C-alpha positions, 0 to 999 in steps of 0.5 A: 299838704303834699308837694310832688317834685322831680327827684333831682330838684331841678324842675323850675316849675316845682321850684316856683311852687316850693317857693310859694309854699314857703312864702305862705309859711304853709306846712307841707311834705315833699314826695319825689318822682323819678321822671327818668323812670316813667314814674309820672305816668304810673297809675297811682300818680296819674290819679292825682296829677292830671298832666302826669307832670311835676309839680303836683300839689295835694291839699286834702282831697284836692289835687292840682298840677301846673305850677302857675295854677297852683301858685294862683290857688295858694295866693287866693286860698291862703292868707299871708305873703301875697304871691301876686300883686294887689293892683289888677294891672300889676297882677295881670302883668305878673301872670303874663310874665309867668306864661311867657317864660313857660311858653317861650325861650325853648333854645335857652331852656334846651341849651341851658337846662336847669342842670347848669343852675343846680349841678354844673355849668355847660361849656357849650357856646350858645347857638345862634337861636339861643343867642337870639332868644337871649336878646329877646329875653333881655329886651323884655326884662329890661322893659319890665324893670324900666320903672327902676324898682327892685321887683317886676311890679315896683316895690312889691315882690311876686312869684313871677320875680322868682320865675324871671330870675331863674330864666336869667340865671340859666345864662348868668350863672353859666357865665354867659353874657347878661346885661349887668342890671339884669344879672344884678336883679336875678342875683338879688332874687336868687338870694331870697330865703325861700329860693335859697331853700330850693337851691340848697336842697340835697341832690342825688348825683346825675 
């Protein structure tokens, strides 16, 4: 398998697929794409990436882009560690969380880019819009974790845990105020070995 990721290893979506591949213990090679140079729209990459984005996974003669589509494919196509819960309602909830994190919270994503996670924190205070988005995130995450278990779906880890932890850590690891229980949850997920492999990638200077 070949996984195409951004050359700075900061894409949260590339991280999600990277974590999924390691959880599945599937052998793969990484190819980096310099997004700043427009390489994602180059003809050779456009042939395998329908969206001209990262990540893209090539598995034999099959290529797939969009991170949640890739993780669902890996969950269904390969044995080993489950990436989604076994129970149908829990599985739907995990997919809902993934979709929510990818479609919402733009003020947080723009003011606390993943550069703050993998390079250096931002000293700029959150805007009113980002603060409001953070409160929405905290309320939703608190409700999702109100069962008291260690993971979104209770005792069973899923890939949405890694995704939610990353969103929370955009704030927590930057030093912004995050409810203690959510900061602790995000910290635990961040220490998962597959996540740490991404966190500790060697990155070029910005």
